[in-house]
C-alpha positions in Angstrom: 0.0 0.0 0.0 1.3 3.4 -0.9 2.4 6.0 1.6 -0.4 8.3 0.5 -3.0 5.6 1.0 -1.6 4.8 4.5 -1.7 8.5 5.5 -5.3 8.7 4.1 -6.3 5.7 6.2 -4.6 7.0 9.3 -6.9 10.1 9.2 -9.9 7.7 9.3 -8.6 5.6 12.1 -7.7 8.7 14.1 -11.3 10.0 13.7 -12.6 6.6 14.8 -10.3 6.4 17.7 -12.5 8.6 19.8 -15.3 6.8 21.7 -17.9 9.5 21.1 -17.2 9.6 17.3 -17.3 5.8 17.2 -20.8 5.9 18.9 -22.0 8.6 16.4 -20.8 6.4 13.5 -22.6 3.4 15.0 -25.8 5.4 15.3 -25.6 6.7 11.8 -24.9 3.2 10.6 -27.9 1.8 12.5 -30.4 4.6 12.2 -29.5 6.3 8.9 -29.1 10.0 8.2 -30.0 12.3 11.2 -30.0 15.9 12.2 -27.7 17.1 14.9 -30.7 17.5 17.1 -31.5 13.7 16.8 -27.9 12.8 17.1 -27.6 14.8 20.3 -30.7 13.1 21.9 -29.6 10.5 24.4 -25.9 11.2 23.6 -25.1 12.9 26.9 -23.1 15.7 25.3 -24.0 19.1 24.0 -25.0 19.9 20.5 -21.8 22.0 20.1 -19.8 18.9 21.0 -21.6 16.7 18.6 -21.0 19.3 15.9 -17.3 19.4 16.7 -17.1 15.6 16.4 -19.1 15.6 13.1 -16.6 18.1 11.6 -13.7 15.9 12.5 -15.4 12.9 10.9 -16.3 15.1 7.9 -12.6 16.0 7.4 -11.8 12.3 7.5 -14.5 11.6 4.9 -16.6 9.5 7.2 -19.7 11.6 7.1 -21.3 14.3 4.9 -24.0 16.7 5.5 -26.7 18.1 3.4 -29.3 20.8 4.0 -32.9 19.6 4.4 -34.9 22.8 4.8 -33.4 24.6 7.9 -31.7 21.5 9.2 -28.4 19.9 8.4 -28.7 16.2 8.0 -25.6 14.1 8.5 -25.1 10.7 6.9 -22.4 8.1 6.9 -20.0 7.7 4.0 -20.1 3.9 3.8 -17.4 3.7 1.1 -14.9 5.3 3.5 -15.6 2.6 6.0 -15.2 -0.1 3.3 -11.8 1.4 2.5 -10.7 1.3 6.1 -11.8 -2.3 6.4 -9.8 -3.2 3.2 -6.8 -1.7 4.8 -7.3 -3.7 8.0 -7.8 -6.9 5.9 -4.5 -6.2 4.1 -2.7 -5.8 7.4 -4.4 -9.0 8.8 -3.2 -10.9 5.7 0.4 -9.7 6.2 0.3 -10.9 9.8 -1.2 -14.2 8.8 1.6 -14.7 6.2 4.3 -13.7 8.7 2.9 -16.1 11.3 2.8 -18.9 8.7 6.4 -18.3 7.8 7.4 -18.3 11.5 5.4 -21.6 12.0 7.2 -23.2 9.1 10.5 -22.1 10.4 9.9 -23.4 13.9 8.7 -26.8 12.6 
C-alpha cells in the first residue's frame, strides 16, 4: 500500500479512535441520516460537542451533511468505512503470512 493511502487511512482511524465519534458512526450506521438534534438526543453531550465531532469525521471523509430545509442532515460515507476495512484486511493478511512463515521455520 502506498504511503499516501496509508496516510489517508490514518486520518480515518484517528477519527474513529474517539469513543464519542465511534458511537456517532454506529448510530448513523444503525439509524441512517440524522440531524444534529437527533444525534444529540440520548448522547449525553452538547449539540456543540456533537457538531465538533461531526466536523472531525467530515474532514476524514466518514460523514457528509446536506441541507434539508433549515436542518443539516448528517449521513455516513459507507465507502470510506469499506476502504478502512480493506486496509485492516490487508494488514491482517500480512500478519497471517508472517505467522505462517514463523510456524514453518519453527517446525
